[in-house]
C-alpha positions in Angstrom: -0.3 0.0 -0.1 1.8 3.4 -0.9 0.6 6.5 0.8 -0.7 9.4 -1.4 2.2 10.8 -3.7 3.9 7.4 -3.5 5.5 5.9 -6.5 5.5 2.4 -8.3 8.1 1.7 -10.4 9.3 -2.1 -11.6 11.1 -3.5 -14.5 9.3 -6.4 -16.2 8.7 -8.5 -19.3 5.6 -6.8 -20.9 4.1 -7.9 -24.4 2.0 -6.2 -26.7 -1.0 -8.1 -27.9 -1.7 -11.5 -27.8 0.8 -14.4 -26.9 0.4 -17.4 -29.0 -1.4 -20.2 -27.3 1.3 -23.0 -27.6 3.5 -20.4 -25.9 0.7 -20.2 -23.0 0.7 -23.8 -22.8 4.6 -24.4 -22.1 5.3 -24.6 -18.6 8.5 -24.0 -19.1 8.1 -20.4 -21.3 5.4 -19.8 -18.2 8.2 -20.3 -15.2 10.4 -17.9 -17.8 8.1 -15.1 -17.3 7.3 -15.0 -21.3 4.0 -16.9 -21.1 3.1 -15.1 -17.9 3.9 -11.8 -19.3 1.2 -8.9 -18.8 0.0 -7.3 -22.1 0.9 -3.0 -22.0 -3.0 -2.8 -21.9 -3.6 -5.1 -18.6 -0.6 -3.3 -16.8 -2.2 -0.2 -17.4 -5.8 -1.2 -16.6 -4.9 -3.2 -12.9 -2.8 -0.1 -12.0 -5.2 2.4 -13.0 -8.4 0.0 -11.3 -6.3 0.3 -7.7 -6.0 3.9 -7.9 -2.8 5.1 -9.8 -2.2 7.7 -12.5 0.5 8.8 -14.7 1.2 5.2 -15.4 3.6 5.3 -18.3 5.5 1.9 -19.7 8.6 2.3 -21.2 10.6 0.0 -23.6 14.0 -0.8 -22.7 14.6 -3.4 -25.1 12.0 -4.7 -27.9 13.1 -8.3 -28.5 13.0 -9.1 -32.5 12.5 -13.3 -33.1 16.2 -13.3 -33.6 16.7 -12.5 -29.8 13.8 -15.4 -29.4 15.0 -17.9 -32.1 17.4 -20.3 -30.0 15.3 -20.2 -27.1 11.9 -21.1 -28.7 13.8 -23.6 -30.8 15.4 -25.4 -27.7 11.8 -25.3 -26.4 10.5 -27.8 -29.4 8.8 -24.3 -31.1 8.5 -24.0 -34.6 9.9 -20.2 -34.6 8.8 -19.6 -38.5 5.5 -20.5 -37.5 5.3 -17.8 -35.0 7.4 -14.8 -36.8 4.1 -12.3 -37.1 2.6 -13.3 -33.5 6.1 -12.6 -31.9 8.4 -10.2 -33.7 8.5 -7.1 -31.6 5.5 -7.7 -29.4 7.9 -8.6 -26.3 9.7 -6.0 -24.2 11.6 -5.5 -21.4 10.0 -2.3 -19.5 10.2 0.1 -17.0 6.6 0.7 -15.6 5.9 3.7 -13.5 3.0 4.9 -11.9 1.8 7.4 -9.1 -0.5 7.3 -5.9 -2.4 10.5 -6.1 -2.5 13.2 -3.6 -5.4 13.3 -2.2 -6.8 16.8 -0.8 -7.9 16.7 2.7 -10.3 19.3 2.4 -14.2 18.8 1.2 -14.4 22.4 0.4 -12.9 25.6 -0.1 -14.0 26.8 3.3 -13.1 23.6 5.4 -9.2 24.6 4.8 -9.6 28.1 6.7 
């Protein structure tokens, strides 16, 4: 729980769009933070739902299919079949948000 004015900041793997079903089914990929990565939309929605604002996702590295090729082949996935579904979708990112400052005043006259 953050007090008003508190800052939320994490580094995480984020996915832009949906993850192919075969990846979600792979326990090894799930443990490796790929299949379980939240989408950028889900990150923003979840943080907003619990009261954060000024939510920003700053990519630090966007992964290409070539970045993933050796890893995916090692897990028995046909990389070429997933190229269009994977290319540029996975990224390392900083996720930041602020807990809004709530004014203790209920009306202009109560703070006098």
